[in-house]
C-alpha positions as CSV (number, residue, x, y, z in Angstrom):
1,M,150.8,125.5,102.5
2,E,148.9,125.1,106.4
3,I,146.3,122.9,107.8
4,K,144.2,125.2,109.3
5,R,141.7,123.7,112.2
6,I,138.7,125.5,112.3
7,H,136.9,125.6,115.6
8,D,133.4,126.9,115.3
9,E,131.1,125.8,113.3
10,D,131.3,128.2,109.6
11,E,128.7,127.2,107.8
12,S,130.2,129.3,105.1
13,F,132.5,127.3,104.6
14,Q,130.7,124.2,104.9
15,Q,128.6,125.5,102.0
16,L,131.7,125.8,99.7
17,L,132.7,123.0,100.5
18,T,129.4,121.8,99.4
19,S,129.5,123.6,96.5
20,R,132.8,122.0,95.1
21,L,131.7,118.8,95.4
22,R,128.7,119.1,93.8
23,E,130.5,121.1,90.3
24,F,133.6,118.4,91.0
25,N,130.4,115.7,91.1
26,D,128.9,118.0,88.1
27,A,131.4,117.5,85.3
28,R,132.1,113.9,85.5
29,S,127.8,112.5,85.6
30,A,124.7,113.6,83.6
31,H,122.7,112.2,86.7
32,H,124.4,114.6,88.8
33,R,123.9,117.3,86.4
34,E,120.0,116.6,85.3
35,I,119.4,115.8,89.3
36,R,120.0,119.3,91.1
37,N,117.2,121.3,89.2
38,A,115.5,118.5,88.7
39,D,111.8,118.6,90.6
40,V,112.7,115.6,92.8
41,P,108.3,113.9,93.5
42,V,108.0,112.9,97.0
43,V,106.0,110.2,98.9
44,Q,104.2,111.6,102.2
45,L,102.0,109.2,104.7
46,K,100.8,110.4,107.5
47,V,98.9,108.7,109.5
48,E,96.9,110.3,112.9
49,Q,94.7,109.5,115.5
50,D,92.7,112.1,117.9
51,G,94.4,114.6,115.3
52,E,98.0,113.4,116.6
53,V,100.2,111.5,113.7
54,I,100.9,107.7,114.6
55,A,102.7,107.1,112.1
56,G,104.4,108.6,108.8
57,L,107.0,107.3,105.9
58,F,108.8,109.9,104.1
59,G,110.5,109.5,100.7
60,S,111.9,110.2,96.9
61,V,112.0,108.8,93.8
62,Y,115.4,109.6,91.6
63,W,118.2,107.9,89.2
64,S,115.1,104.4,89.2
65,W,114.8,104.0,93.3
66,F,113.1,104.7,95.7
67,D,115.0,106.4,98.2
68,L,112.9,105.9,101.7
69,D,114.6,108.1,104.3
70,R,112.2,107.1,107.4
71,L,109.4,105.0,108.0
72,W,107.9,105.3,112.0
73,V,105.3,104.0,114.3
74,A,105.0,105.2,117.4
75,S,105.0,102.2,119.5
76,E,102.0,101.6,120.9
77,H,101.0,101.0,117.5
78,T,103.6,98.1,116.4
79,G,102.4,94.7,115.2
80,T,99.4,96.6,114.2
81,G,100.0,95.7,111.0
82,L,100.4,99.1,110.1
83,G,104.3,99.4,109.6
84,S,103.2,96.9,106.5
85,R,101.0,98.7,105.1
86,L,102.2,101.9,104.8
87,L,106.0,100.4,103.6
88,E,102.9,98.8,100.7
89,E,101.3,101.6,100.0
90,G,104.7,103.9,100.3
91,E,106.6,100.8,97.2
92,R,103.7,100.9,95.7
93,L,103.7,105.0,95.2
94,A,107.4,104.6,94.7
95,R,106.5,102.5,91.7
96,E,103.6,104.8,89.9
97,L,107.1,107.2,90.0
98,G,109.0,105.0,87.8
99,A,111.0,103.7,91.0
100,T,112.6,100.3,90.4
101,R,114.3,99.4,93.7
102,V,114.4,100.7,96.7
103,K,116.8,101.9,99.3
104,L,117.2,102.6,102.9
105,T,118.9,102.9,106.6
106,T,119.3,100.9,109.5
107,F,120.9,100.1,112.3
108,S,120.6,97.1,114.9
109,F,118.5,98.4,116.7
110,Q,115.5,99.6,114.7
111,A,113.9,97.4,112.0
112,K,116.2,95.2,110.0
113,T,114.1,92.4,110.8
114,F,111.4,94.1,109.8
115,Y,112.7,94.7,106.4
116,E,113.7,91.9,105.6
117,R,110.1,89.7,106.2
118,Y,109.1,92.6,102.9
119,G,113.0,91.2,100.7
120,Y,114.5,94.1,101.5
121,E,118.8,92.7,101.4
122,V,121.5,93.7,103.3
123,A,123.4,95.5,100.7
124,G,126.4,96.9,103.4
125,V,127.0,96.9,107.5
126,L,129.3,99.4,109.7
127,H,129.6,97.3,112.4
128,D,129.9,98.7,116.6
129,Y,128.3,101.8,114.6
130,P,127.4,103.5,117.4
131,P,129.3,101.2,119.4
132,G,127.4,98.3,120.6
133,S,125.0,98.6,117.3
134,D,125.3,97.9,113.2
135,Y,124.2,100.0,110.8
136,Y,123.0,98.9,107.4
137,M,122.2,99.9,104.0
138,M,119.6,97.8,102.4
139,T,118.2,97.3,99.0
140,K,114.6,95.7,96.9
141,Q,114.3,95.2,93.7
142,L,110.7,96.8,92.6
C-alpha cells in the first residue's frame, strides 16, 4: 500500500472522508444518527443601526447544548452593553429550545474575559494557537 499525497484541493475526496466518518459515527452513536436528519433549531439575533448590521449572534441547539458559534459587536459599539444583551437573549432563547448548557470557542485576543464575567468556564485550551495567542473552549450551565 502506498500513501499518496494530493497536491491540489480535492473536494470529492474531502466529501468521501466526511461521508465515511459520518457512517462510522452513526453506527456507534444513536445521538449522531438522530441529529443527522433532524431539524436543528438555531438562534440568530441581529442589531442594525441606520440600516447597517452593528452586532449579531448565531448558534444552534442540539444534544441539550447551545453551540454558540458567533457573537460579534462592531468595535465602535463595544463597551455599550450590546454584547451582554445579545448573550443574555441568546441564552434565554436557547433555554426555550431545550438547552441546558452552552459551549463556545474564543481566542485570548477576543472575548475570554467577557464570557467569564457571565459564568463561562474554560473547559480546554490550546496554547500558542496561533503563535502568541491561546484558543479556548468554554462552557456554561444554563
